[in-house]
C-alpha positions in Angstrom: -11.4 145.5 134.8 -7.7 144.4 135.1 -8.7 140.8 134.5 -10.4 141.7 131.2 -7.4 143.7 130.1 -5.0 140.9 131.1 -6.9 138.4 129.0 -7.2 140.7 125.9 -3.8 142.3 126.0 -1.4 139.8 127.6 -3.0 136.5 126.7 -4.8 137.2 123.5 -4.2 133.9 121.9 -2.5 132.0 124.6 -4.1 128.5 124.8 -1.5 127.1 127.2 -1.3 127.5 131.0 -4.1 128.0 133.5 -6.9 130.5 134.1 -8.2 130.5 137.6 -11.9 130.9 138.3 -11.7 134.6 139.2 -9.8 135.4 135.9 -12.4 133.5 133.8 -15.5 134.9 135.5 -14.3 138.5 135.6 -13.5 138.3 131.9 -17.0 136.9 131.3 -18.6 139.6 133.4 -16.9 142.5 131.6 -17.4 140.8 128.3 -21.2 140.6 128.9 -21.3 144.3 130.1 -19.4 145.6 127.1 -21.4 143.4 124.7 -24.7 144.6 126.2 -23.6 148.2 126.1 -22.6 148.0 122.4 -25.8 146.1 121.5 -27.9 148.9 123.1 -26.1 151.8 121.4 -25.6 150.3 118.0 -28.8 150.2 115.9 -27.1 148.6 112.9 -25.2 146.0 115.0 -21.9 146.8 113.2 -20.0 147.7 116.4 -21.5 144.7 118.2 -20.5 142.3 115.4 -17.0 143.8 115.2 -16.7 143.4 119.0 -17.8 139.8 118.9 -15.3 139.0 116.2 -12.5 140.7 118.0 -13.2 139.0 121.4 -13.8 135.5 120.0 -10.1 134.3 120.1 -9.4 135.7 123.6 -12.7 134.2 124.9 -11.9 130.8 123.5 -8.3 131.0 124.9 -9.4 131.9 128.4 -12.0 129.1 128.3 -9.4 126.6 127.3 -7.0 127.8 130.0 -9.9 127.5 132.5 -10.4 123.9 131.4 -6.6 123.3 131.8 -7.0 124.5 135.4 -9.5 121.7 135.9 -7.0 119.1 134.4 -9.3 118.8 131.3 -8.4 119.0 127.7 -9.5 122.1 125.7 -11.6 119.8 123.6 -14.0 119.6 126.5 -15.5 122.8 125.2 -17.3 120.7 122.6 -19.5 119.3 125.4 -21.6 122.3 124.7 -22.8 120.6 121.5 -24.9 118.2 123.5 -28.4 119.9 123.7 -29.4 121.3 127.1 -27.4 118.9 129.3 -24.1 119.9 127.7 -24.4 123.6 128.4 -25.5 122.9 132.0 -22.6 120.5 132.5 -20.1 122.9 131.0 -21.4 125.7 133.2 -21.0 123.6 136.4 -17.6 122.5 135.2 -16.5 126.2 134.8 -17.8 127.0 138.3 -15.8 124.2 140.1 -12.5 125.0 141.8 -9.3 124.1 139.9 -6.9 121.4 140.8 -3.7 122.0 142.8 -0.3 121.4 141.3 0.9 121.2 137.7 -1.3 120.1 134.8 -1.3 116.5 133.8 
């Protein structure tokens, strides 16, 4: 839970720096849990939509920081636009261990 709060509160729109694998995946896990919970209790999808809009910027920021940990540009997020293969490639990329030392 502390990883989720760290991303939302401390690094809300911070696109610089690095996000280690654990930070990214813990944020993703709690994001899925909260989204699923709101989706189930909200019949009109208003709360769910507000949550998605509120979490869009921190989710994008932590993903870009995760790519920086892999010495990739944040623009690599656009690899998802390639049908089927892009999403699989991006998922594998996010699962790999980051590089050591400073960013290039």
